C-alpha positions in Angstrom: 0.0 0.1 -0.1 1.3 3.4 -0.8 1.7 6.1 1.8 0.5 9.6 0.9 2.9 12.0 3.0 2.7 15.5 2.9 5.0 18.8 2.7 5.6 22.4 1.1 7.3 23.1 -2.0 10.5 24.8 -1.0 12.3 25.5 -4.4 11.5 25.0 -8.1 14.6 25.0 -10.4 13.4 25.8 -13.9 17.3 25.1 -15.3 17.3 21.4 -13.9 13.3 20.8 -14.2 12.9 19.6 -11.0 11.8 21.1 -7.8 12.3 20.3 -3.5 9.8 19.5 -0.8 10.4 19.6 2.6 8.5 17.1 4.2 6.0 16.9 7.2 7.1 13.8 8.9 10.9 14.4 9.3 11.9 17.9 7.8 14.2 15.9 4.8 13.6 17.2 1.3 12.6 15.6 -1.3 13.4 15.8 -5.1 10.5 15.8 -7.5 10.8 16.2 -11.3 9.0 18.8 -13.2 6.5 16.0 -14.7 5.2 15.3 -11.4 5.0 18.8 -10.1 3.3 20.3 -13.4 0.9 17.7 -14.9 -0.4 18.2 -17.9 -3.7 20.3 -17.7 -3.3 21.2 -14.4 -2.0 25.0 -12.7 1.6 25.0 -12.0 2.5 24.4 -7.7 4.4 27.4 -6.5 7.0 27.6 -4.0 5.5 27.6 -0.6 2.1 25.9 -1.7 1.0 22.2 0.4 1.4 19.1 -1.2 0.7 15.6 -0.4 3.0 12.7 -2.4 4.3 9.2 -2.3 8.1 9.0 -1.5 10.0 6.4 -3.3 14.0 5.8 -3.6 15.7 6.6 -7.1 19.2 6.1 -7.3 19.5 5.9 -3.1 17.9 9.3 -2.7 14.4 10.0 -2.0 12.1 11.3 -4.7 8.3 12.5 -5.0 5.8 10.8 -6.9 2.0 11.5 -7.4 2.6 15.0 -6.2 -0.9 16.8 -5.7 -1.6 20.2 -4.5 -3.0 20.0 -0.7 -6.8 20.9 -0.5 -8.3 21.6 2.9 -7.1 22.2 6.1 -3.7 20.7 6.2 
């Protein structure tokens, strides 16, 4: 079962086409590729915005998959 986690978008790097999300759970930074942050047809996410995501490992580092804008009371 996949566990959705929550965090805050900390930075967006257009040159590298990735973003950093600071996890609420442990304060760790998780990398999210643009394809996860800006799905086709969705409004772009902004720095400071609250999100949920699924945390996975890729090449020994945490990455965010299935990033979604967090709606409601946090």
